[in-house]
C-alpha positions as CSV (number, residue, x, y, z in Angstrom):
1,M,-10.9,-111.2,-36.5
2,A,-11.7,-108.0,-38.4
3,S,-14.4,-109.9,-40.3
4,T,-16.1,-111.0,-37.1
5,I,-16.1,-107.5,-35.7
6,L,-17.6,-106.1,-38.9
7,S,-20.3,-108.8,-38.8
8,K,-21.2,-108.0,-35.2
9,L,-21.3,-104.2,-35.8
10,E,-23.5,-104.7,-38.9
11,R,-26.0,-106.7,-36.8
12,L,-25.8,-104.5,-33.7
13,D,-29.2,-104.1,-32.0
14,R,-30.2,-100.5,-32.2
15,R,-31.2,-100.5,-28.5
16,W,-27.5,-100.6,-27.5
17,I,-27.1,-97.3,-29.5
18,F,-30.1,-95.8,-27.7
19,L,-28.6,-96.8,-24.4
20,L,-25.3,-95.2,-25.2
21,V,-27.0,-92.0,-26.2
22,A,-28.9,-91.9,-23.0
23,L,-25.8,-92.5,-20.9
24,S,-23.8,-89.9,-22.9
25,V,-26.5,-87.3,-21.9
26,L,-27.2,-88.5,-18.4
27,L,-23.6,-89.0,-17.1
28,P,-22.5,-85.4,-17.7
29,L,-25.5,-84.2,-15.8
30,I,-24.4,-86.2,-12.8
31,F,-20.6,-85.8,-13.3
32,P,-20.1,-82.4,-15.1
33,L,-17.2,-82.3,-17.6
34,R,-16.7,-78.5,-17.5
35,I,-15.8,-78.3,-21.1
36,P,-14.2,-74.8,-21.7
37,L,-16.2,-72.5,-24.0
38,Q,-15.1,-69.6,-26.2
39,T,-17.0,-66.5,-25.1
40,S,-19.0,-64.8,-27.9
41,A,-18.9,-61.0,-28.3
42,S,-22.6,-60.6,-27.4
43,T,-22.1,-62.5,-24.1
44,Q,-19.0,-60.5,-23.2
45,A,-20.9,-57.3,-23.9
46,Y,-23.8,-58.4,-21.7
47,Y,-21.4,-59.2,-18.9
48,D,-19.5,-55.9,-19.4
49,E,-22.7,-53.7,-19.2
50,I,-23.4,-55.1,-15.8
51,E,-19.8,-55.0,-14.7
52,K,-19.3,-51.4,-15.4
53,L,-22.2,-50.1,-13.3
54,P,-21.2,-48.3,-10.0
55,E,-22.0,-50.3,-6.8
56,G,-25.4,-49.4,-5.4
57,S,-27.0,-48.6,-8.7
58,V,-30.6,-49.6,-9.1
59,V,-31.2,-51.8,-12.2
60,L,-34.4,-52.9,-13.9
61,V,-35.0,-56.5,-14.9
62,S,-38.0,-58.0,-16.7
63,T,-38.5,-61.8,-16.8
64,D,-41.0,-62.7,-19.5
65,F,-41.2,-66.4,-19.8
66,D,-43.1,-69.4,-18.4
67,P,-42.3,-73.1,-17.5
68,G,-42.3,-74.0,-21.1
69,S,-39.1,-72.1,-21.6
70,K,-37.7,-72.5,-18.1
71,A,-34.9,-74.9,-19.1
72,E,-33.4,-72.1,-21.3
73,L,-34.3,-68.9,-19.6
74,Y,-34.4,-69.7,-15.8
75,P,-30.6,-70.3,-15.8
76,M,-30.1,-66.8,-17.4
77,T,-32.3,-65.3,-14.7
78,E,-30.4,-67.0,-11.9
79,A,-27.0,-66.1,-13.4
80,T,-28.0,-62.4,-14.0
81,I,-29.3,-62.0,-10.5
82,R,-26.1,-63.6,-9.1
83,H,-23.9,-61.2,-11.1
84,M,-25.9,-58.1,-10.1
85,F,-25.8,-59.0,-6.4
86,R,-22.1,-59.8,-6.7
87,R,-21.6,-56.3,-8.0
88,N,-23.7,-55.0,-5.1
89,L,-26.4,-53.6,-7.4
90,K,-30.1,-53.2,-6.3
91,I,-32.7,-54.9,-8.4
92,V,-36.3,-54.0,-9.4
93,I,-37.8,-56.9,-11.2
94,F,-41.2,-57.6,-12.8
95,S,-42.9,-59.6,-15.6
96,L,-45.4,-59.2,-18.4
97,W,-46.1,-63.0,-18.3
98,P,-48.4,-64.3,-15.6
99,A,-46.1,-67.3,-14.8
100,G,-43.0,-65.1,-14.6
101,P,-43.1,-63.8,-11.0
102,P,-43.0,-67.2,-9.2
103,L,-40.0,-68.3,-11.3
104,T,-38.3,-65.0,-10.6
105,E,-38.9,-65.4,-6.9
106,L,-37.5,-68.9,-7.0
107,A,-34.3,-67.5,-8.6
108,L,-34.0,-64.6,-6.2
109,Q,-34.4,-66.8,-3.1
110,K,-31.9,-69.4,-4.4
111,V,-29.2,-66.8,-5.1
112,I,-29.9,-65.0,-1.8
113,A,-29.6,-68.3,0.1
114,E,-26.3,-69.0,-1.6
115,R,-25.0,-65.7,-0.3
116,G,-26.1,-66.4,3.3
117,N,-29.3,-64.3,3.1
118,D,-27.4,-61.0,3.0
119,K,-30.0,-59.2,0.8
120,V,-33.1,-57.6,2.3
121,Q,-36.4,-57.5,0.4
122,G,-37.5,-54.0,-0.3
123,V,-34.1,-52.6,0.3
124,D,-31.7,-54.5,-2.0
125,Y,-34.4,-55.9,-4.3
126,V,-38.1,-56.0,-5.0
127,N,-40.2,-58.3,-7.1
128,L,-43.1,-56.2,-8.5
129,G,-44.9,-59.2,-9.9
130,Y,-47.0,-59.5,-13.0
131,K,-48.8,-56.7,-14.9
132,D,-51.3,-57.4,-17.8
133,G,-51.4,-55.0,-20.7
134,R,-48.4,-55.9,-22.9
135,E,-47.4,-52.9,-25.0
136,A,-49.6,-50.6,-23.0
137,V,-47.7,-51.5,-19.9
138,I,-44.3,-51.0,-21.7
139,V,-45.3,-47.5,-22.6
140,E,-46.8,-46.7,-19.2
141,L,-43.6,-47.6,-17.5
142,G,-42.0,-44.7,-19.3
143,R,-44.3,-42.4,-17.4
144,S,-44.8,-43.9,-13.9
145,F,-43.8,-47.2,-12.3
146,K,-45.8,-46.6,-9.2
147,E,-49.0,-46.2,-11.1
148,A,-48.3,-49.3,-13.2
149,F,-47.4,-51.3,-10.2
150,P,-49.3,-50.0,-7.1
151,L,-48.5,-53.3,-5.2
152,A,-45.4,-55.5,-5.2
153,Y,-45.6,-59.3,-5.7
154,N,-45.9,-59.8,-1.9
155,G,-48.8,-57.3,-1.6
156,T,-46.8,-54.4,-0.1
157,P,-47.8,-50.9,-1.4
158,V,-45.0,-49.8,-3.7
159,G,-44.9,-46.3,-2.1
160,E,-43.8,-48.0,1.2
161,I,-40.9,-49.9,-0.4
162,P,-37.5,-48.1,0.2
163,I,-35.9,-49.2,-3.1
164,M,-38.8,-47.6,-5.0
165,Q,-38.6,-44.2,-3.3
166,N,-36.5,-42.6,-6.1
167,V,-37.9,-44.7,-9.0
168,E,-40.2,-42.8,-11.4
169,N,-39.8,-44.3,-14.8
170,Y,-37.2,-45.9,-17.2
171,A,-35.0,-42.8,-16.7
172,S,-34.5,-43.9,-13.0
173,F,-32.4,-46.9,-14.2
174,P,-28.9,-46.9,-15.8
175,L,-29.6,-50.4,-17.2
176,F,-32.6,-52.5,-18.3
177,C,-32.3,-56.3,-18.7
178,N,-35.0,-58.2,-20.4
179,I,-35.0,-62.0,-20.3
180,S,-37.6,-63.4,-22.7
181,V,-38.8,-65.6,-25.4
182,G,-42.0,-64.9,-27.4
183,Y,-44.5,-62.1,-27.0
184,P,-44.3,-59.8,-25.3
185,G,-40.6,-59.6,-24.8
186,T,-37.4,-58.0,-26.1
187,K,-38.8,-57.2,-29.5
188,E,-41.7,-55.1,-28.0
189,Y,-39.4,-53.3,-25.5
190,V,-37.1,-52.3,-28.4
191,Q,-40.0,-51.2,-30.6
192,Y,-42.1,-49.3,-28.0
193,A,-39.6,-48.1,-25.3
194,Q,-35.9,-48.4,-26.1
195,S,-35.5,-45.5,-28.5
196,R,-38.5,-43.5,-27.2
197,F,-37.1,-43.4,-23.6
198,N,-33.4,-43.7,-24.5
199,I,-33.0,-47.0,-22.5
200,T,-29.6,-48.8,-22.2
201,M,-30.8,-52.3,-22.7
202,I,-29.4,-55.9,-22.7
203,S,-31.3,-59.1,-23.4
204,G,-31.3,-62.8,-22.4
205,A,-32.9,-64.4,-25.5
206,G,-34.2,-67.8,-26.2
207,A,-32.3,-69.5,-29.1
208,V,-35.3,-69.3,-31.4
209,S,-35.3,-65.4,-31.0
210,V,-31.6,-64.9,-31.5
211,P,-31.6,-64.4,-35.4
212,E,-34.2,-61.7,-35.1
213,F,-32.7,-59.9,-32.1
214,S,-29.2,-60.0,-33.6
215,A,-30.3,-57.0,-35.8
216,Y,-31.0,-55.0,-32.6
217,L,-27.5,-55.9,-31.3
218,Q,-25.8,-54.7,-34.5
219,S,-27.8,-51.5,-34.5
220,G,-26.8,-50.7,-30.9
221,Q,-30.4,-50.9,-29.6
222,L,-29.2,-53.9,-27.6
223,K,-25.9,-53.4,-25.9
224,G,-25.4,-57.2,-25.2
225,M,-27.2,-60.5,-25.5
226,L,-27.1,-64.0,-24.1
227,S,-27.9,-66.3,-27.0
228,G,-29.8,-69.3,-25.7
229,I,-28.4,-71.9,-23.3
230,A,-25.0,-71.7,-25.0
231,G,-24.8,-67.9,-24.3
232,C,-25.8,-68.5,-20.7
233,A,-23.1,-71.2,-20.3
234,E,-20.5,-68.7,-21.6
235,Y,-21.9,-66.2,-19.0
236,E,-21.6,-68.7,-16.2
237,Q,-18.0,-69.3,-17.2
238,L,-17.3,-65.6,-17.1
239,L,-18.8,-65.4,-13.7
240,N,-16.6,-68.4,-12.6
241,H,-19.8,-70.0,-11.2
242,P,-20.7,-73.2,-13.1
243,A,-24.4,-73.9,-12.8
244,L,-27.3,-75.2,-14.8
245,A,-26.3,-73.9,-18.3
246,L,-22.8,-75.2,-18.2
247,T,-24.1,-78.6,-17.1
248,F,-26.6,-78.7,-19.9
249,M,-23.9,-77.8,-22.4
250,D,-21.8,-80.7,-21.2
251,A,-24.6,-83.1,-21.7
252,Q,-25.4,-81.7,-25.2
253,S,-21.7,-81.8,-26.2
254,A,-21.3,-85.4,-25.1
255,G,-24.4,-86.4,-27.0
256,H,-23.2,-84.7,-30.1
257,V,-19.8,-86.3,-30.0
258,L,-21.3,-89.8,-29.6
259,I,-23.6,-89.2,-32.5
260,V,-20.7,-88.1,-34.7
261,V,-18.7,-91.2,-33.6
262,M,-21.6,-93.5,-34.4
263,I,-22.0,-91.9,-37.9
264,L,-18.3,-92.4,-38.6
265,I,-18.4,-96.1,-37.4
266,G,-21.5,-96.7,-39.4
267,N,-19.9,-95.4,-42.6
268,V,-16.7,-97.4,-42.0
269,V,-18.6,-100.6,-41.5
270,Y,-20.7,-99.9,-44.6
271,F,-17.8,-99.3,-46.9
272,M,-15.7,-102.1,-45.6
273,T,-18.6,-104.6,-45.8
274,R,-19.4,-103.5,-49.4
275,K,-15.7,-103.8,-50.3
276,K,-15.6,-107.3,-48.9
277,K,-18.8,-108.4,-50.7
278,G,-17.4,-106.9,-53.9
C-alpha cells in the first residue's frame, strides 16, 4: 500500500500541483479566512497618530502612486480615509503623480458611499488633484497651498472651498500622511519638507520602500508607517473593518502553506524512495 502511494506521488503530473496552488490562492479571495495577524509597532503608531487627533481637525494626505502599484497602495488609501472619516476628521488630499487623483477619488467615493453619503465635498473633504513639479511643489506647499493649487480636482477655485479657508501651508495641518512608492514620495517629503517645516508625518509605503524608510521611522522623522500589504492588513484589523488587504493576505498565506506542504511531501517521497531502492 505504502509502496503504491509512493509510486503515484513520484509520478504525479505537475499540472495537479499547479491546480492546487491556483485553488489555494483563489478560494481565500472568494471565502476569506480572516487569519489573525500580530500588529507591528509601526502599524500601531500609524493608527495611534490618527486616533489621537481631536475631532474636526483638518489633515493633509498625499497619494503618490499609479495603477502599477494599486494592488498594494489603494487598500492603504481606502483604509486611511475610512479611519479619518470615522474619527470625524476633515481631509485635504492631493497627488504629485498624474494617475493619483482618479484613484484617490475612487477611494473617497467608495468610503463615503459606505457611510451613507454623510460627507460633503468642499466641507468635509477636498481632492485638490495633481500638481507637476515634484520637489519644487513640495517646497512650495510650505509657503502657500492656494498658489500651488489654484483649482481643485473638480475645477472649483480653491478660494471658494470652505475647508480651504484657514489653510495656508503645512503649518495648517496637525498631521500629514503620504501614501507612496517610488519618486516623488515619502523620501522626498522627508528630505525637503519634514524637518524644514516641522511636519508630523506618517507614511503608507510600498514593500520595496520599507527598508529605506525604516531609518526615517527610527529617527522619528516618520511617526508611523504601514509596511506594504501586510501592514495594511494589520491596519484593517485594528480598524475592525476587513477589506482588500486582509483578503489578499489570506490568499498569500494559504499559498505559502501549500508550497511548504508540497516541499515537505516531496522530500519525504524522495528519501523514502531512495531508501527503498537502496
